[in-house]
C-alpha positions as CSV (number, residue, x, y, z in Angstrom):
1,M,85.6,160.3,106.1
2,A,87.4,160.3,102.7
3,R,90.9,158.7,102.6
4,P,93.4,161.3,103.8
5,K,95.4,163.2,101.2
6,N,97.7,165.0,103.7
7,A,99.2,164.5,107.1
8,L,101.0,166.2,109.9
9,I,103.9,164.1,111.3
10,I,104.9,165.0,114.8
11,D,108.2,163.5,116.0
12,D,111.3,165.1,117.5
13,E,113.6,163.0,115.4
14,S,113.9,164.2,111.8
15,H,114.9,160.8,110.4
16,V,111.7,159.3,111.8
17,R,109.6,162.1,110.1
18,V,111.4,161.3,106.8
19,Y,110.7,157.6,107.2
20,L,107.1,158.1,108.0
21,K,106.6,160.4,105.0
22,L,108.0,157.6,102.8
23,V,105.6,155.0,104.4
24,L,102.6,157.3,104.1
25,G,103.5,158.0,100.5
26,E,103.1,154.3,99.8
27,L,99.5,154.7,101.2
28,G,98.6,157.5,98.9
29,I,99.2,160.5,101.1
30,E,100.6,163.3,99.0
31,E,101.2,166.3,101.2
32,F,102.9,166.6,104.6
33,W,103.6,169.0,107.4
34,E,106.1,168.3,110.1
35,A,106.5,169.3,113.7
36,A,109.2,168.4,116.2
37,D,107.2,169.3,119.3
38,G,103.7,169.4,120.6
39,E,103.3,173.2,120.7
40,T,104.4,173.6,117.1
41,A,102.1,170.8,116.1
42,L,99.0,172.4,117.6
43,D,99.8,175.6,115.7
44,I,100.1,173.7,112.4
45,V,96.8,171.8,113.0
46,A,95.0,175.1,113.6
47,L,96.5,176.7,110.4
48,Q,96.5,173.7,108.0
49,R,93.7,171.5,109.2
50,P,95.4,168.2,108.2
51,D,93.4,165.2,107.2
52,L,95.5,163.0,109.5
53,V,97.9,163.4,112.4
54,L,100.7,161.0,113.3
55,L,101.8,161.7,116.8
56,D,104.8,160.5,118.8
57,L,104.5,160.6,122.6
58,N,108.0,161.6,123.6
59,L,108.2,165.2,122.5
60,P,109.7,168.4,123.9
61,R,107.8,171.5,125.0
62,L,104.4,169.6,125.1
63,D,104.5,165.8,125.2
64,G,102.3,163.7,122.9
65,M,99.7,162.9,125.5
66,G,99.2,166.6,126.3
67,A,99.1,167.4,122.6
68,L,96.5,164.6,122.0
69,R,94.3,166.0,124.8
70,R,94.5,169.5,123.4
71,L,93.9,168.2,119.8
72,R,90.7,166.5,121.0
73,E,89.5,169.7,122.6
74,S,90.2,172.0,119.7
75,H,89.9,169.6,116.7
76,P,87.8,166.6,117.8
77,L,87.3,165.2,114.3
78,T,90.9,165.2,113.3
79,P,92.1,161.6,113.2
80,V,95.2,160.9,115.2
81,I,97.4,157.8,115.0
82,I,100.0,157.4,117.8
83,V,103.4,156.3,116.4
84,T,105.7,155.7,119.3
85,S,108.2,153.4,120.9
86,Q,106.2,153.2,124.1
87,N,104.3,149.9,124.3
88,S,102.8,149.7,127.8
89,A,99.2,148.6,127.9
90,S,98.3,151.5,130.1
91,T,99.7,154.0,127.6
92,V,97.8,152.3,124.7
93,L,94.6,152.4,126.7
94,A,95.1,156.0,127.7
95,C,95.6,157.1,124.1
96,Q,92.5,155.1,123.0
97,K,90.4,156.8,125.7
98,L,91.7,160.2,124.4
99,G,90.4,159.3,120.9
100,A,93.5,158.1,119.0
101,I,92.3,155.9,116.1
102,G,95.4,153.8,116.0
103,Y,98.6,153.0,117.9
104,V,101.6,151.9,116.0
105,L,105.1,151.0,117.3
106,K,107.6,152.9,115.2
107,Q,110.3,150.2,115.8
108,S,108.1,147.6,114.0
109,P,109.5,146.1,110.8
110,R,108.6,148.2,107.8
111,A,106.0,145.8,106.5
112,Q,104.2,145.7,109.9
113,L,104.3,149.5,110.2
114,L,102.9,149.9,106.8
115,S,100.1,147.3,107.5
116,N,99.2,148.9,110.9
117,L,99.1,152.4,109.4
118,S,97.0,151.2,106.5
119,E,94.6,149.4,108.8
120,A,94.1,152.6,110.9
121,I,93.6,154.7,107.8
122,D,91.2,152.3,106.3
123,S,89.1,152.4,109.5
124,L,88.4,156.1,108.7
125,S,86.5,155.3,105.5
126,D,84.8,152.3,107.2
127,S,83.3,154.7,109.9
128,E,81.4,156.8,107.4
């Protein structure tokens, strides 16, 4: 897969979405869509077909785990990186089993967040 040029950022906190747009911009992603809940996110994915999805787990209407399940069913090739504050091993494993390509803690220092996102995105082009 080519390096993503656009991304859908799904987080119920607007300041987190702004922050993630800035970080992804540093990684060369130029276009963004935003959603504050899982249901809206699924509608945007169906309409826009983003190259990459960043998904929080704590969301209203449809939580991140439910959104990830439904994304895998309807758009199995869309890469999803979990960006959350949840760090239990069982949650990380569950997301990996559902097909997330990365799992990043949003409370990480900026340099670490940037590195982890970059590594997950780089893995997309390595899998070609």
